[in-house]
N, C-alpha and C positions, 0 to 999 in steps of 0.2 A: 723656734730659733736653731739654727745648724752651728754645728760646732764651729764654723769658720765664723760666725757672726758673732757668737759667744767671746770667742778668742779674740776679735776686734776691740770688744767691748772691755774686757779685761786688760787688753794691752794699753788702752787709754787711761783707764782708771787705776789700774791697779799693776803698774810695769814692773815690780820686782816680782811677784807672785806669777805672772805671765811668764818672766824667765826661767821659772822653774817647772813649769808644767812640763817641759821637754823631758824633764828627769824623770817621770814617772812612767810606768807601762803604757804603751800606746793606747790600749783597750780602756786604761783609764783616764785617760785625760780630758775626754769629754766631761766626765762626772766633776773632775776639778775643777775646770773651768765654769760649771754651772754651778758649783759652790762659791767660787769665788765671786762671780756675777752676782749672784743673791746678796753675800756680804756687800759688795757693793751699792746694790740697790737700796738696803735697808741702813747702811751708812751714811747714805747720802740725803735721804728722806728729812730728816729734821732741818738739813740746812737748805733744801731748795723750796721748802715751804715757809710761806711770808708768815705765817701764825701758828701760836703753839697748837691750835686746834686743828689746823691743816696738817702737821706733822703728825700728829695722832690719828687723824683720819687715815693717812698714809699707811702708818703703821698697824692699822686696824685691819686694813686692806690685806697686808701681808699675812697677818695672824690669821685672816680667815682663809685665805689662801691656802696655806699650811695645814689647817684643820681638814681641808676638804681633801689634800692629798692622803692625809694619812686615814681619812674615813673612805679612801678605795674611789671617792669621785673622780670623774673625769678632770682632768687640770684646767684650769683656766687657761682661755687662748691667750698667752703673755708669752714674749720671747724669753723670759727668764723661769716663769713658772714651769713651762713644760718640761725642760731638761732638768729643772730641781726636782720636779716629781719623778723622774727616771732615776735620777742617783739615790734618791730616798728610797725607792721601791728596790732597784737592783742591791744596794749596799744595806738595806736594812737598817737607815741610820734611825737613831733615837729621836722621837719627836720632843722631847722635854729641850734637848739641847738647841734645837733648830728654834723652837720658840722662844726661849731663852734669849738667842741673840736679837731677836725682834724687840724683845722688852727691854733688853741693855739700853735701845736708842731712846727709850721715853726720856733717860738722863740728858741725852744730847739735845732733846727737844726741849727742855726745861720743865718736864711734867713732873719729874721726880730729881731728886737732888743726891749727892753723896756726901753723907753728914760725919761720916768717920773712917775709920781704917777698913772694917770690914765691910763696908758700903765699897769702899775701892776696890778692895780685893775681890768682890763679886762681880764689880762692873767689868774688872779685867779678864776674869774666867769668861765672862759671857760675852763681852764685845771683841774680844780677839782670840783668848783659849779655845773656847768651843769651834771655831772653825778649825783651829789646826788639829784638832782631835776629831773631828768630823772627816777633815780630809784624810788623815792617817787610817782612820777606818774604813774608809772608801778603799784605801792603798792597801789593806790586809794586815793592820797591825793588831795583835792580839790583845785582849783585855790586859793582860799583864804590860804589852808594851804601852798601851793608852795609859797606865799610870805616870810612867816616862815621860811619855809626849806630854801629859797635863804639866808636870812639873816645867818643861821647857816651855810650854805655851804662856804660862802665866809669868815667866820671867821676861819673855820676849815681848807679851803684852804689857807687862811695866815699862819696858824701852819704850814701846808706841805710845803709850799714855803720856808717859813724860816728853816724848819728841815731842807730842801734840800741845804740850801747853802753850808755847808762844803764840802758836796760831790763835788757840783759843782766848788767850789773854788780849791779842788785837780784836778778836770779835767781842770781848767782854762776856766771855763765858767759860772762867776758868772754873774747872769741875774739882780740883783738889781742895780738899776741907783743909781749914787754918791749922786743924790739930794735926795733920800728917807730916812729918818732915820729909822732904824729897831725899835726903840721904840715907835715911833709914829704909824708905820705900824702895830707892835703888840698890840698896844693899841686900834686901831679901829677894828681890827680883835676881840679883847676881847669884845669889847662894842657889836658887831654886834650878837656875840654869846650870852650874856646876854639878848639882845633886844628879839632874838628868844627864849629863855628860858622864857622870861616873858609871851609867848603867847603859851606855849609848848600846852594848851590844844586845839588848833586848828588843830592839827596834828594827823590824826587819828591813833590809836594804829597798824594798819597793816602797817603804814610806818617806823615805828621803826627801821627795819633792816636796810633801807637808811640813818638813821643818827647816828646809833650805832659807824660806823667807826670814827668818830669825837669826840669821848668822849673824849679823852686825849688834845683836842684842847685847851681848855681854860688853863689847865694847863701849856702847852708849852707857850702859849701867855704871861702867868705871869712871867714864867721864862724868856722871852725874854725882857718886860718891865722892871724888875728888873735890867737885866744884858744884856743889848742890845750889848755892846761891846765883850761879851763871846759867843753870837750865832754862829759866825764861828768858833772860835777857840776851843770852850767846845763843842758846840752843844745842841740839846733840847731834848737828849735821856732820857728814864725812864727805870727802870730795867725792865727785860723781864717778871718777876713775875708780878709785879704790871700792868703791860701790859695786860696781861693775864686775870688776876683775875678781875682787873677793866672793861673790856671788856664783860667779862661772867654777873658780876654784872649788867651792863648797859642793856644788853639784857635783863636778866631777870626781871629786876625793869621796865625797860621801860622809864626811867629816864634820858634822852639822853642830 
């Protein structure tokens, strides 16, 4: 798949991340697009399959494809697998994070459940946080910087998880365990973001594009802290205008 084709896929399926790619160094953009396209493919797998078993088969296909990449085999001829193989090899991305991204989607498929807060925390790390960490690593973030990115990514992931609850409820797939209070989870996510922002200086400017998609997370988490009972009934959306303008400002200023 060419960079142009991959960009079109991300633009359609993940417009916020697509808008941030331009902030990355030009030579890194194709790799970012490959990571984001991979994320889209595995995230939608449980929803396009008509049965739980079919979703498992789709996710196993991706697990096998990634295993082959790390084994040094020729990548499968697939519009996302081939560019994913390039960025994995060029950036020496860790296999564990890539595979855990796939495993997280077994929850979406209904194969696994979230039973307590520790399950939720792990799911957020794997389904959202790993992507941001991999993107930042591809963009040159050091191991020290990745610790800060991980905090920010988890907080932003909590916001994304809570934002998805109304749609999941509509599909009768609410993943939130009854023992987990929305307000407490949101407060923990907000604290993680603030902790990361206090160490903003350790994250290189080249990695801004990886963190920019989470720019609205603290706002959404504050909404959830203030009105936790309204998260599912009213959602955590903000106006499209504010979202676009704010994202552009984040990219331009580097103040993630």
